[in-house]
C-alpha positions as CSV (number, residue, x, y, z in Angstrom):
1,M,-116.4,105.3,-183.8
2,A,-117.8,106.3,-187.1
3,V,-120.6,108.9,-187.1
4,F,-122.5,108.3,-190.3
5,P,-123.3,111.4,-192.3
6,F,-127.0,112.5,-191.9
7,E,-128.3,114.9,-194.5
8,I,-131.6,116.6,-194.0
9,S,-133.1,117.6,-197.4
10,A,-136.4,119.1,-196.4
11,T,-138.5,120.0,-193.4
12,E,-142.2,120.9,-192.7
13,G,-142.7,122.0,-189.1
14,K,-140.7,119.6,-187.0
15,A,-141.1,116.8,-189.6
16,R,-137.9,116.2,-191.7
17,T,-136.7,114.0,-194.5
18,G,-133.2,113.1,-195.5
19,V,-130.6,110.3,-195.8
20,L,-128.4,108.5,-193.3
21,K,-125.4,107.4,-195.2
22,T,-123.8,104.1,-194.2
23,P,-121.0,102.0,-195.8
24,R,-123.6,99.4,-196.8
25,G,-126.0,101.8,-198.3
26,D,-128.2,104.9,-197.8
27,I,-131.1,104.9,-195.4
28,R,-133.9,107.2,-196.5
29,T,-135.6,108.9,-193.5
30,P,-138.1,108.8,-192.0
31,A,-137.4,105.0,-192.1
32,F,-139.3,102.0,-190.8
33,M,-137.1,99.0,-190.0
34,P,-138.7,95.6,-190.4
35,V,-137.7,93.4,-187.4
36,G,-135.7,90.3,-188.1
37,T,-135.9,88.9,-184.6
38,A,-134.1,85.6,-185.1
39,G,-132.3,86.5,-188.3
40,T,-135.5,86.5,-190.3
41,V,-138.4,88.9,-191.0
42,K,-141.1,86.4,-190.2
43,A,-142.8,84.7,-193.1
44,L,-140.8,86.7,-195.7
45,Y,-137.8,86.2,-198.0
46,M,-135.2,89.0,-197.7
47,D,-135.8,89.7,-201.4
48,Q,-139.4,90.5,-200.6
49,V,-138.4,92.8,-197.7
50,K,-136.0,94.7,-200.0
51,D,-138.5,94.9,-202.9
52,A,-141.0,96.3,-200.5
53,G,-138.8,99.3,-200.1
54,A,-136.9,98.6,-196.8
55,D,-133.4,100.1,-196.7
56,I,-132.5,98.6,-193.3
57,I,-133.6,95.8,-191.0
58,L,-133.3,95.1,-187.3
59,G,-131.6,92.1,-185.7
60,N,-132.2,91.0,-182.1
61,T,-129.3,90.5,-179.8
62,Y,-131.2,88.6,-177.0
63,H,-132.7,86.0,-179.3
64,L,-129.6,85.4,-181.4
65,M,-127.3,85.1,-178.4
66,L,-129.5,82.4,-177.1
67,R,-130.2,80.6,-180.4
68,P,-128.2,79.8,-182.5
69,G,-125.5,81.7,-180.4
70,A,-123.7,84.9,-181.5
71,E,-120.3,83.1,-181.8
72,R,-121.9,80.6,-184.2
73,V,-123.3,83.4,-186.3
74,Q,-119.8,84.9,-186.5
75,R,-118.3,81.6,-187.6
76,L,-121.0,81.4,-190.3
77,G,-119.9,84.8,-191.7
78,G,-121.9,87.3,-189.6
79,L,-125.5,88.2,-189.5
80,H,-125.6,89.8,-193.0
81,A,-124.4,86.7,-194.7
82,F,-126.3,84.3,-192.4
83,A,-129.6,86.1,-193.0
84,H,-128.8,86.9,-196.7
85,W,-129.2,90.7,-196.2
86,N,-126.6,92.9,-197.8
87,G,-128.0,96.3,-196.7
88,P,-127.6,98.2,-193.5
89,M,-128.6,96.4,-190.3
90,L,-129.3,97.7,-186.8
91,T,-129.2,95.5,-183.7
92,D,-130.9,96.2,-180.4
93,S,-128.9,95.7,-177.2
94,G,-130.9,92.9,-175.6
95,G,-132.0,95.1,-172.7
96,F,-135.7,95.2,-173.6
97,Q,-136.0,91.4,-174.1
98,V,-134.2,90.8,-170.8
99,W,-136.8,93.0,-169.2
100,S,-139.8,91.6,-171.0
101,L,-138.9,87.9,-171.6
102,A,-136.1,86.6,-169.5
103,Q,-136.7,84.8,-166.2
104,L,-135.2,85.4,-162.8
105,R,-133.4,88.6,-163.7
106,K,-130.8,89.9,-161.3
107,M,-129.6,93.5,-162.0
108,D,-126.4,95.0,-160.6
109,P,-124.3,98.0,-161.4
110,D,-122.2,96.1,-164.0
111,G,-124.9,94.3,-165.9
112,V,-127.7,91.7,-165.6
113,T,-127.8,87.9,-165.0
114,F,-130.8,86.2,-166.3
115,Q,-132.3,82.8,-167.3
116,S,-133.3,82.1,-170.8
117,H,-137.0,81.9,-171.5
118,I,-136.2,79.0,-173.9
119,D,-134.5,76.5,-171.7
120,G,-133.8,78.2,-168.3
121,S,-130.0,78.4,-169.0
122,T,-128.2,81.2,-167.2
123,H,-126.6,84.1,-169.1
124,R,-124.8,87.3,-168.3
125,L,-125.2,90.6,-170.3
126,T,-123.0,93.6,-169.6
127,P,-122.5,96.7,-171.7
128,A,-119.2,95.3,-173.0
129,R,-120.7,91.9,-173.8
130,S,-123.7,93.5,-175.6
131,I,-121.3,95.5,-177.8
132,E,-119.2,92.4,-178.5
133,I,-122.2,90.5,-179.6
134,Q,-123.6,93.3,-181.8
135,A,-120.6,94.8,-183.4
136,D,-118.0,92.0,-183.4
137,L,-120.0,88.7,-183.6
138,L,-123.2,89.7,-185.5
139,G,-121.5,92.6,-187.4
140,A,-124.2,95.2,-187.1
141,D,-123.8,98.5,-188.9
142,I,-125.6,100.3,-186.1
143,S,-125.4,98.9,-182.5
144,M,-127.4,100.1,-179.5
145,Q,-126.0,100.8,-176.0
146,L,-127.2,98.5,-173.3
147,D,-129.8,100.2,-171.2
148,E,-132.2,99.2,-168.4
149,C,-135.9,99.2,-169.2
150,T,-138.4,100.1,-166.4
151,D,-142.0,99.1,-165.9
152,Y,-144.8,101.5,-166.8
153,P,-145.9,103.2,-164.7
154,C,-143.0,103.7,-162.4
155,T,-142.2,106.2,-159.7
156,H,-140.0,109.2,-160.3
157,E,-137.4,107.7,-158.0
158,E,-137.4,104.4,-159.9
159,A,-137.1,106.1,-163.3
160,E,-134.2,108.3,-162.2
161,R,-132.3,105.4,-160.7
162,S,-132.8,103.5,-164.0
163,L,-131.7,106.4,-166.2
164,D,-128.6,107.0,-164.1
165,L,-127.7,103.3,-164.6
166,S,-128.4,103.6,-168.3
167,L,-126.2,106.6,-168.6
168,D,-123.4,104.7,-166.9
169,W,-123.9,101.7,-169.2
170,G,-124.0,104.1,-172.1
171,Q,-120.5,105.3,-171.3
172,R,-119.3,101.7,-170.8
173,S,-120.8,100.8,-174.1
174,L,-118.9,103.6,-175.8
175,D,-115.7,102.5,-174.1
176,A,-116.2,98.9,-175.3
177,F,-117.1,100.1,-178.8
178,G,-113.9,102.0,-179.3
179,D,-112.7,103.3,-182.7
180,R,-114.5,101.7,-185.7
181,D,-114.4,103.1,-189.2
182,A,-117.5,101.4,-190.6
183,Q,-119.8,100.9,-187.6
184,T,-121.6,103.3,-185.3
185,L,-123.3,103.2,-181.9
186,F,-126.6,104.9,-180.8
187,G,-127.4,106.0,-177.2
188,I,-130.8,105.5,-175.5
189,I,-132.7,108.1,-173.6
190,Q,-134.9,107.0,-170.7
191,G,-136.8,108.7,-168.0
192,S,-140.3,107.2,-168.2
193,N,-143.0,110.0,-168.6
194,Y,-141.3,112.6,-166.4
195,A,-140.3,115.7,-168.3
196,D,-137.4,116.6,-166.0
197,L,-135.9,113.1,-166.2
198,R,-136.3,113.0,-170.0
199,E,-134.4,116.3,-170.1
200,K,-131.7,115.0,-167.8
201,S,-131.3,111.7,-169.8
202,A,-131.3,113.5,-173.1
203,K,-128.6,116.0,-172.1
204,G,-126.5,113.2,-170.6
205,V,-126.7,110.9,-173.6
206,V,-126.1,113.8,-176.1
207,S,-122.9,114.8,-174.1
208,Q,-121.5,111.3,-174.4
209,G,-121.0,111.5,-178.1
210,F,-123.1,108.8,-179.8
211,G,-123.7,108.5,-183.5
212,G,-127.4,108.6,-183.1
213,L,-130.1,109.0,-180.4
214,A,-132.9,106.7,-179.5
215,L,-136.0,107.2,-177.2
216,G,-136.4,104.1,-175.1
217,G,-139.1,103.3,-172.6
218,L,-142.0,103.7,-175.1
219,A,-144.5,101.3,-176.5
220,V,-144.6,99.6,-173.0
221,G,-148.2,100.3,-172.2
222,E,-148.3,104.1,-172.0
223,G,-150.7,104.6,-174.9
224,H,-150.6,106.8,-177.9
225,D,-151.2,110.2,-176.2
226,Q,-148.6,109.6,-173.6
227,M,-146.1,108.4,-176.2
228,C,-146.6,111.7,-178.1
229,A,-146.3,113.7,-174.9
230,T,-143.0,112.0,-174.1
231,I,-141.6,112.7,-177.5
232,D,-142.7,116.3,-177.2
233,M,-140.8,116.6,-173.9
234,T,-137.6,115.0,-175.3
235,V,-137.0,116.2,-178.8
236,P,-136.3,119.9,-177.8
237,H,-133.2,118.6,-176.0
238,L,-131.8,116.8,-179.0
239,P,-129.5,118.2,-181.7
240,D,-130.6,118.4,-185.3
241,H,-127.6,116.8,-186.8
242,L,-128.1,113.3,-185.4
243,P,-130.8,110.7,-186.4
244,R,-133.6,110.2,-183.8
245,Y,-135.0,106.8,-183.3
246,V,-138.2,105.8,-181.4
247,M,-137.8,102.1,-180.4
248,G,-140.6,99.6,-180.7
249,V,-143.1,102.0,-182.4
250,G,-145.6,101.3,-183.9
251,K,-149.0,101.5,-185.5
252,P,-149.3,103.7,-188.6
253,I,-150.9,106.6,-186.6
254,D,-148.0,106.3,-184.2
255,L,-145.5,106.7,-187.0
256,V,-147.2,109.7,-188.5
257,E,-147.5,111.5,-185.2
258,S,-143.9,110.7,-184.3
259,V,-142.6,112.1,-187.6
260,A,-144.6,115.2,-187.0
261,R,-142.6,115.6,-183.8
262,G,-139.2,115.2,-185.5
263,I,-138.5,111.4,-185.3
264,D,-136.5,109.8,-188.1
265,M,-136.4,106.0,-187.5
266,F,-138.7,103.3,-186.2
267,D,-138.9,99.6,-185.7
268,C,-141.8,97.3,-184.8
269,V,-142.9,93.7,-185.3
270,L,-146.5,94.9,-186.0
271,P,-146.5,94.3,-189.8
272,T,-145.7,90.6,-189.6
273,R,-147.5,90.0,-186.2
274,S,-150.7,91.4,-187.7
275,G,-150.1,89.4,-190.8
276,R,-150.0,86.2,-188.8
277,H,-153.3,87.0,-187.2
278,G,-155.3,88.1,-190.2
279,Q,-155.1,91.9,-189.9
280,A,-154.2,93.9,-192.9
281,W,-153.1,97.5,-192.7
282,T,-154.4,99.7,-195.5
283,W,-154.7,103.4,-196.4
284,D,-158.3,103.3,-195.2
285,G,-157.5,101.6,-191.9
286,P,-157.1,98.0,-190.7
287,V,-158.9,95.1,-192.2
288,N,-159.6,91.8,-190.4
289,V,-159.7,89.4,-193.3
290,K,-161.2,86.7,-191.1
291,N,-164.4,88.7,-190.9
292,A,-167.4,86.9,-192.6
293,R,-168.2,90.0,-194.7
294,F,-165.1,89.3,-196.8
295,A,-166.1,85.7,-197.7
296,E,-167.2,86.8,-201.2
297,D,-165.3,90.1,-201.6
298,V,-163.4,90.0,-204.8
299,S,-161.6,93.3,-204.2
300,P,-157.9,93.4,-203.5
301,L,-156.5,94.4,-200.1
302,D,-155.2,97.7,-201.3
303,E,-154.6,98.6,-204.9
304,A,-152.6,101.7,-203.9
305,V,-149.8,99.5,-202.5
306,N,-147.4,98.4,-205.2
307,C,-147.0,94.7,-204.1
308,P,-148.4,91.5,-205.6
309,A,-149.8,90.5,-202.2
310,S,-151.7,93.8,-202.1
311,Q,-153.0,93.8,-205.6
312,D,-153.3,90.3,-207.0
313,Y,-155.3,88.4,-204.4
314,S,-158.9,89.0,-203.3
315,R,-160.1,89.6,-199.8
316,A,-162.2,86.5,-200.3
317,Y,-159.1,84.5,-201.0
318,Y,-157.4,85.8,-197.8
319,H,-160.6,85.0,-195.9
320,H,-160.4,81.4,-197.2
321,L,-156.7,81.0,-196.4
322,F,-157.1,82.0,-192.8
323,K,-160.3,80.0,-192.3
324,A,-158.6,77.0,-193.8
325,G,-155.4,77.5,-191.7
326,E,-153.2,77.6,-194.8
327,Y,-149.6,78.8,-194.3
328,L,-150.0,81.0,-197.4
329,G,-152.4,83.3,-195.6
330,P,-149.9,84.7,-193.0
331,M,-147.1,84.7,-195.7
332,L,-149.1,86.9,-198.1
333,L,-150.6,89.1,-195.5
334,S,-147.2,89.7,-193.8
335,W,-145.8,90.6,-197.3
336,H,-148.6,93.1,-197.9
337,N,-148.3,94.7,-194.4
338,T,-144.5,95.1,-194.8
339,A,-145.1,96.7,-198.2
340,F,-147.8,99.0,-196.8
341,F,-145.5,100.2,-194.0
342,Q,-142.8,101.0,-196.5
343,A,-145.3,102.7,-198.8
344,L,-146.4,104.8,-195.9
345,M,-142.8,105.9,-195.2
346,Q,-142.3,106.7,-198.9
347,E,-145.4,108.8,-199.0
348,I,-144.4,110.6,-195.7
349,R,-140.9,111.4,-197.2
350,A,-142.5,112.7,-200.4
351,S,-145.1,114.8,-198.6
352,I,-142.4,116.5,-196.5
353,A,-140.3,117.2,-199.5
354,E,-143.3,118.7,-201.4
355,G,-144.7,120.7,-198.4
356,R,-147.9,118.7,-197.9
357,F,-147.1,116.6,-194.9
358,E,-149.7,118.3,-192.7
359,A,-152.4,117.6,-195.3
360,L,-151.4,113.9,-195.3
361,R,-151.3,113.9,-191.5
362,T,-154.8,115.2,-191.3
363,R,-156.2,112.7,-193.8
364,L,-154.6,109.8,-192.0
365,Q,-155.7,111.0,-188.6
366,T,-159.2,110.6,-189.8
367,A,-158.7,107.2,-191.5
368,W,-156.9,105.7,-188.5
369,A,-158.5,107.5,-185.5
370,S,-159.8,104.3,-184.1
371,T,-156.4,102.6,-184.1
372,K,-154.7,104.7,-181.5
373,S,-153.0,102.6,-178.8
374,S,-154.7,102.7,-175.4
375,P,-152.8,102.6,-172.1
376,K,-151.7,99.0,-171.3
377,D,-151.7,97.9,-174.9
378,E,-149.0,95.3,-175.4
379,R,-145.8,96.5,-177.0
380,A,-146.0,95.7,-180.7
């Protein structure tokens, strides 16, 4: 298995910036990965995603195995060609969607049998099958081990049983992955919000020899403060030389606070989901363009974001598009939000390199204080 070179160029406190080098291109870190659930970042062309500043996108194993089918994607040239994305791509294992979407799940030591949320058809996902889908059929540059997600909250006993299963599945994923020159595999740390279990899981996953490390079991309803606490209890058990990835996170304030705790990679559907529902993310906080006060507001969404959707269209026009139910509204707003999230990561990287990250963090904490996730918030 390839372990992609990860070069850290600057640090400030625990925050760090660098580059993860892959055969398909460099990933500047901290990095935010737009989510291409079904082979598309919703409402955007891939050229827009690239122009916004994204170095890597995420593909979804669960959704693509159900529709159009992973074998079909392979016959059509793999996910990069199919989706017209020539940069690095990470795929999730399918474990979270089996937990959150699938019907009639039946877990056993070797994998999970479930019914599709689309048509009720029965499917089987094991560590080996997940690797086959991600690495062989979709052709991901970075694959994720199959893990089991737990409800939040859960008991200490439930969390430990789950992380033990995930450790076993991690080894089975590694065995199935084998030796690959141009692809790598990340392990996933579980343990809910229990410090001793996060330590146990982290040490176990690190010892298995993955090419990167992910924190799972977050953005499942625990809220912002507990998310930060879980990162705090986990990162001290992780080596410096591997990239650290928090899965499913998050809001801009979540990203900033996670970077402050030493996290390098993120993914979330929030930019395009917010875009479809009329919420713009800006340097001054979120803006609901459907609000009546924007009906005659000729100012742009955010002149500080270098994107046509951010600079060239008035808030009044956005208000009109959403009130009229025009497709262009979600398309433009998703474009703006995607560009904003990439602008945020660019500014975070620059601030760490220039030794001003804490000043940026303080400013954004004030601007976004009201956007912190509360317990039971839906995973974005």
